[in-house]
C-alpha positions in Angstrom: 94.0 104.8 101.5 93.5 108.5 100.8 96.2 111.1 100.0 96.2 114.7 101.1 98.4 117.6 100.1 100.8 119.1 102.6 99.5 122.6 101.6 95.8 121.7 102.4 94.1 123.1 99.3 94.3 120.3 96.8 91.7 117.5 96.3 92.1 114.4 98.4 93.0 111.5 96.0 93.3 107.7 95.9 96.6 106.2 95.1 96.3 105.9 91.3 95.3 109.6 91.0 98.1 110.7 93.4 100.5 108.6 91.3 99.7 110.4 88.1 99.4 113.8 89.7 102.8 113.9 91.3 102.9 117.4 92.7 99.5 118.6 94.1 97.8 121.4 92.3 98.3 123.7 95.4 102.0 123.2 95.1 102.1 120.8 98.0 103.2 117.1 98.2 100.8 114.2 98.6 101.0 112.2 101.8 98.8 109.4 103.2 96.0 110.6 105.4 97.1 108.0 107.8 99.9 105.5 108.0 99.3 101.7 107.9 100.8 99.9 110.9 102.9 96.7 111.2 102.6 94.5 114.2 105.5 92.6 115.9 104.1 89.5 114.3 104.4 91.2 110.9 108.0 92.2 111.5 108.9 88.7 112.8 107.5 87.1 109.6 109.6 89.4 107.4 112.8 87.5 108.4 111.5 84.5 106.4 110.3 86.5 103.4 111.9 87.4 100.1 112.4 91.0 99.3 109.5 91.0 96.9 107.2 89.4 99.5 108.1 92.0 102.1 107.5 94.8 99.4 104.1 93.4 98.6 103.2 93.3 102.3 104.4 96.8 103.1 103.1 98.5 100.0 99.7 96.9 99.6 98.0 99.3 102.1 99.4 102.3 100.3 97.9 101.3 96.9 94.6 99.9 98.0 91.9 100.0 96.5 93.5 101.3 93.3 95.6 98.2 92.7 94.8 94.7 94.1 97.4 92.7 95.9 97.9 90.2 93.1 98.5 92.9 90.5 100.9 94.7 92.8 102.8 91.5 93.6 103.2 90.7 89.9 104.7 94.2 89.3 107.0 93.9 92.3 108.3 90.5 91.2 108.9 91.8 87.7 110.6 94.9 89.1 113.1 93.1 91.3 113.9 90.4 88.8 116.0 93.1 87.1 118.4 93.3 90.1 121.8 91.6 90.1 121.8 90.3 93.7 119.3 87.7 94.9 118.7 89.6 98.1 117.9 92.8 96.1 119.4 94.9 99.0 122.1 92.8 100.6 123.8 93.7 103.9 127.5 93.5 104.8 129.5 94.4 108.0 131.8 97.4 108.2 135.2 97.2 109.9 135.0 97.2 113.7 137.2 100.3 113.9 134.2 102.3 112.4 132.1 100.9 115.3 130.6 97.8 116.7 127.5 96.4 114.8 128.0 98.8 111.9 126.8 97.7 108.5 126.3 98.7 104.9 122.9 98.1 103.2 123.8 97.9 99.5 121.0 99.6 97.6 122.8 99.7 94.3 122.3 96.3 92.6 119.6 97.5 90.2 120.0 98.1 86.4 121.7 101.5 86.8 123.7 100.7 90.0 121.9 103.3 92.1 119.5 103.2 95.0 117.0 105.0 92.8 116.4 101.8 90.9 114.7 100.3 93.9 111.8 102.7 93.6 111.9 103.6 90.0 111.8 100.0 88.5 108.5 99.7 90.3 107.3 103.2 89.5 107.7 102.7 85.8 105.5 99.6 85.9 102.9 101.4 88.1 102.7 104.2 85.5 102.4 101.8 82.6 99.7 99.7 84.4 97.6 102.8 85.2 98.0 104.4 81.8 97.0 101.2 80.0 94.0 100.9 82.3 92.9 104.4 81.5 94.0 104.3 77.8 95.9 107.5 78.1 99.4 108.9 78.2 101.6 111.3 80.2 104.6 113.5 79.8 107.0 112.8 82.7 109.3 115.8 83.5 112.0 115.2 86.1 115.1 116.8 87.5 118.2 114.9 88.5 121.4 115.5 90.4 122.7 112.3 88.8 121.2 109.0 89.7 117.4 109.7 89.5 117.8 110.5 85.8 119.4 107.2 84.6 117.1 105.1 86.9 114.0 106.8 85.6 115.1 106.5 82.0 115.8 102.8 82.5 112.4 102.3 84.1 110.4 104.3 81.5 112.2 103.7 78.2 110.0 102.3 75.5 107.0 102.1 77.8 103.6 102.7 76.3 102.1 106.1 76.9 105.1 107.8 78.3 107.4 110.6 77.1 110.1 111.4 79.5 112.1 114.7 79.7 114.9 114.7 82.2 116.8 117.9 83.3 120.3 117.7 84.8 122.7 120.5 85.8 125.3 120.8 83.0 128.8 119.7 84.3 127.5 118.8 87.8 127.0 115.1 87.4 129.7 112.5 86.9 130.6 111.3 83.5 129.1 107.9 84.1 125.9 109.4 85.4 125.6 111.6 82.3 126.4 108.8 79.9 123.9 106.5 81.5 121.2 109.0 80.6 122.4 110.4 77.3 123.3 107.2 75.5 119.8 105.7 75.7 118.5 105.5 72.2 114.8 105.1 73.0 112.6 107.6 71.1 110.5 108.5 74.2 113.6 109.7 76.2 114.8 113.3 76.1 117.7 114.6 78.0 118.2 118.3 78.8 121.3 119.9 80.3 120.5 123.1 82.2 123.0 125.9 82.8 122.6 125.9 86.6 122.4 123.7 89.7 120.1 120.8 90.6 118.0 123.2 92.7 117.5 125.3 89.5 116.4 122.1 87.6 114.0 121.2 90.4 112.6 124.7 90.5 111.9 124.5 86.7 110.0 121.3 87.1 108.0 122.6 90.0 107.2 125.8 88.0 105.8 123.8 85.1 103.6 121.8 87.4 102.4 125.0 89.1 101.2 126.3 85.7 97.9 124.4 85.8 97.0 125.1 82.1 100.4 123.9 80.9 100.3 120.9 83.2 96.8 119.8 82.0 97.6 120.5 78.3 100.7 118.3 78.4 99.5 115.7 81.0 102.5 116.3 83.1 103.5 113.5 85.6 106.4 113.4 88.1 109.1 110.8 88.6 111.1 112.6 91.2 110.5 111.9 94.8 107.8 114.6 94.9 105.8 111.5 93.6 104.6 109.7 96.7 105.1 106.3 95.1 108.8 106.8 95.1 109.0 107.3 98.9 106.6 104.4 99.6 108.7 102.0 97.6 111.8 103.1 99.5 110.3 102.2 102.9 110.7 98.5 102.1 114.4 98.3 102.4 114.3 99.6 106.0 112.1 96.7 106.9 114.3 94.1 105.1 117.5 95.6 106.5 116.2 95.5 110.0 115.0 92.0 109.6 118.5 90.9 108.6 120.4 92.8 111.4 118.1 93.3 114.4 115.7 90.9 116.0 111.9 91.6 115.8 111.1 94.5 118.2 114.8 95.4 118.5 115.5 99.0 117.5 118.4 99.9 115.2 119.7 103.1 113.5 120.1 104.1 109.9 122.6 106.7 108.6 121.5 108.1 105.2 123.5 110.2 102.8 121.0 112.9 102.2 120.2 115.3 99.3 116.6 115.7 98.5 115.5 113.9 101.7 113.4 111.2 100.1 115.6 108.3 101.1 115.7 109.2 104.8 112.1 110.3 104.8 111.3 106.7 103.8 113.0 105.6 107.0 110.8 108.0 109.0 107.7 106.6 107.3 108.9 103.1 108.2 109.1 104.2 111.8 105.6 105.7 111.7 104.4 102.3 110.4 105.9 100.5 113.5 109.5 99.6 112.6 111.5 100.1 115.8 114.1 102.7 114.9 116.5 104.2 117.4 118.0 107.1 115.4 117.8 108.3 111.8 121.0 110.1 111.0 121.2 112.8 108.3 124.6 112.6 106.6 125.5 115.7 104.6 128.5 116.8 102.6 129.7 120.4 102.8 126.4 121.5 101.4 125.0 120.9 104.8 121.7 122.8 105.0 119.9 119.8 106.7 122.6 119.2 109.3 122.6 122.9 110.1 118.8 122.9 110.3 118.9 120.0 112.7 121.3 121.7 115.1 120.0 125.2 115.0 116.3 125.0 114.1 116.9 127.5 111.3 116.9 126.4 107.7 119.1 128.8 105.7 120.1 128.6 102.0 123.8 129.1 101.2 125.5 128.9 97.8 125.9 125.3 96.5 129.6 124.3 96.3 130.3 121.5 93.9 131.6 118.3 95.5 132.6 114.7 94.7 129.2 113.6 96.0 127.0 115.6 93.5 123.7 114.1 94.4 124.0 115.9 97.7 124.8 119.3 96.3 121.3 120.6 97.1 119.9 123.5 99.3 116.2 122.9 98.7 115.3 119.4 99.8 111.7 118.8 98.5 110.8 116.0 100.8 111.7 117.9 104.0 108.3 119.5 103.5 106.6 116.1 104.0 108.5 115.7 107.3 107.6 119.2 108.5 104.0 118.6 107.7 103.9 115.5 109.9 106.1 117.0 112.7 103.7 120.0 112.9 100.7 117.7 113.4 99.6 118.4 109.8 99.4 122.2 110.2 99.1 123.3 106.6 98.6 126.9 107.5 101.9 127.1 109.3 103.7 125.1 106.7 102.5 127.3 103.7 103.6 130.4 105.5 106.9 128.9 106.5 107.7 127.6 103.0 106.7 131.0 101.4 109.1 132.7 103.8 111.8 130.2 103.0 111.5 130.7 99.2 111.3 134.5 99.4 114.0 135.1 102.0 116.1 132.0 101.9 115.6 131.3 105.6 113.0 129.6 107.8 112.8 129.2 111.5 111.1 126.1 112.7 108.5 126.2 115.4 110.0 125.1 118.7 107.8 122.0 118.9 108.8 121.0 115.3 112.5 121.5 116.0 112.2 119.4 119.2 110.5 116.6 117.4 113.1 116.7 114.6 115.8 116.2 117.3 113.8 113.4 119.1 114.4 110.9 116.3 117.0 112.4 114.0 120.7 113.1 114.4 122.9 114.8 111.8 126.5 115.1 110.7 128.7 116.4 108.0 131.7 115.2 106.1 134.3 117.4 104.3 135.9 116.5 101.0 139.1 115.3 102.7 137.1 113.2 105.1 135.2 111.6 102.3 138.5 110.8 100.5 140.0 109.3 103.7 137.0 107.0 104.3 137.2 105.7 100.8 141.0 105.1 101.2 140.6 103.5 104.7 138.0 101.0 103.7 140.1 99.9 100.8 143.2 99.5 103.0 141.2 97.5 105.6 139.1 95.2 103.4 140.0 95.9 99.7 136.5 97.1 99.3 135.3 100.3 97.6 132.9 103.1 98.6 131.3 105.7 96.4 131.7 109.2 97.7 128.1 109.6 98.8 128.2 106.4 100.9 131.6 107.6 102.3 129.8 110.6 103.7 127.5 108.3 105.6 130.4 106.1 106.8 132.3 109.1 108.1 129.2 110.4 109.9 128.4 107.1 111.6 132.1 106.8 112.6 131.7 110.1 114.5 128.6 109.0 116.3 130.5 107.6 119.3 127.6 107.5 121.7 125.2 105.7 119.3 124.0 102.4 120.9 122.9 99.3 119.1 123.2 98.2 115.5 123.3 100.7 112.7 123.4 100.6 108.9 124.7 103.1 106.4 122.5 103.2 103.3 125.0 102.7 100.5 123.5 104.6 97.6 125.6 104.0 94.5 128.1 101.5 93.0 131.6 102.9 93.4 132.2 102.4 89.6 129.8 105.3 89.0 132.5 107.6 90.5 135.5 105.9 89.2 137.8 109.0 89.1 137.0 109.9 92.7 137.5 106.4 94.0 140.8 105.9 92.1 142.1 109.2 93.3 141.5 108.2 96.9 142.7 104.6 96.7 145.2 104.6 93.8 143.2 101.7 92.3 140.3 101.9 89.8 137.2 100.0 91.0 136.1 97.2 88.7 133.9 98.5 86.0 130.7 96.5 85.3 130.4 95.8 81.6 127.2 97.9 81.5 129.2 101.0 82.7 132.4 100.3 80.8 130.5 100.1 77.5 129.1 103.6 77.8 132.3 105.3 76.8 131.9 104.2 73.2 128.2 105.2 72.8 126.9 108.3 71.1 125.2 110.8 73.4 121.9 112.6 72.8 121.3 115.8 74.9 119.9 119.3 74.4 121.6 122.2 76.1 119.2 124.9 77.4 119.5 128.0 79.5 118.1 128.2 83.0 115.0 129.9 81.7 111.5 128.5 82.2 110.2 129.6 78.8 112.9 127.8 77.0 112.3 124.6 78.9 108.5 124.9 78.5 109.0 125.3 74.7 111.0 122.1 74.6 108.5 120.2 76.6 105.7 121.4 74.4 107.6 120.2 71.3 108.1 116.7 72.5 105.1 116.0 74.7 102.3 113.6 73.9 99.7 116.3 73.6 
C-alpha cells in the first residue's frame, strides 16, 4: 500500500512513514493510492467474527508491508481489551417514533468514553511499535475540541519515545473533557489552553507542521485525524455495525454527528472498500458549514457560535479535503487552488461534478440547540436512556429524514456522563457517572494558558520536545 498527498507534491510513502509524518510536507493529507476491496464473502464472514478479528481483516491491507498481520492483530487485541463492552461497539434500537429500523451504534465504551478511543488506542500502539523499531522518538502535537485530547493522552501517556502536547480552546470544552486531559500526571503529557476556537488550535498545529525546519528539528508527529491511521481505524465499526444490522449485500445508512469530518469520512472509505451504504448523513449543529455546503455547493466560513455539542463547533473540517480529492478524481491542481481560495477568502465553490457526487451518496441536516435538548428529553421519557448532545444532533437529523429507506444507524459519539450538565438540564435527571469520571473532580489539574499566537506555542513546544 502506497500513500499520496492530496496536494500532489509530497513524496509517496508506505504506511509506517505516513504514520509518523501525519501532515504531508506540501500541506496536504495522506490517502491510499488505491482502496482495498472487500467481497460479499468477506462481508458475510464478518457476522461471525469478533470486533478485533474484523479490524485485523479490514486494516491489514492498509498497513502492509510495513506491519505484518500477526503484529497488527496483537496490537488490535491489546487495544480493544481496554474497552468496557465485549462487542467494543454495541448496537441498540431507537424508539419506533424516531423511525423504523433506526439504531444507535455506541462508539463510546473505551477508556475515555468517546468514539476517539476506537482509533487512538490503536494509534498509540502503532506509534510505540514503529518508534521502538526505529529506536527514535517523536513530539506529538495535537488540537482538540474535547474528546480527541483525552483519548490521545490516554493512548500515549507513559509510552516510550513520545512527548505529547495537546491544544484545546479555553472555555470551549466541557468540564469533564478538560479534566480528563488536565488531571493526567504522566510526565510526557502537556496540556495547553489557547485563547480562541478549535479552528484556531488546528491552524496552529498545521502551521507548525508547515514550518519544515521546526518540524524536522522537533520530530513532530500528528495524532489528529489528519493522520491517516486515525481514519483507517474508524472504518472498522462501519463494517461491524452493518454486519449486526443488515444482511451481507444489504445496504444501510449511517447518520454521523460531524465536526472535523473524520468519522463520516471513515464511512465513505468503507463504502469505497465495498461496504453497501445507502446514504451517509452529515449531522451538524448550528455551526452547519458542511450541511450548507452539501445543499448549495458553496463552502463558506461563518463565525463559530458556542453550543452544547462543542466537538462540532468547527468551520474548517480538515478531512473534507480528503473527500474532495477523491470526488474530484484526485485532481490535486484544482484542490490546491480551491483550498487556497477558501483560506484566503473564507469561501469555496465546488466544481459542479464534485457537488453532484457529494449529493449522490451524502445527505445532510442540522439541529438547533432547542431540538438537541428535546431529543435528549424525549429519549429519556420513552426509554429512560440518555443521549449526549452530539449524538442527539444525529438522532434529530435521522428523525427528520422521512423518506430514508432501509435500516440506519446513528453513530453515538460520547457517553452522556461527559456532558452531565447538558443532559441533566434537558431531562431533570443526572446521568449515572462512571467512577472514572466522578473521580476527576478531586484531582489536581495541570495546564498552561497561552495566547492564540504561533510564536508562543512554538516556544512551548521547543521547551518540552524530545529534541
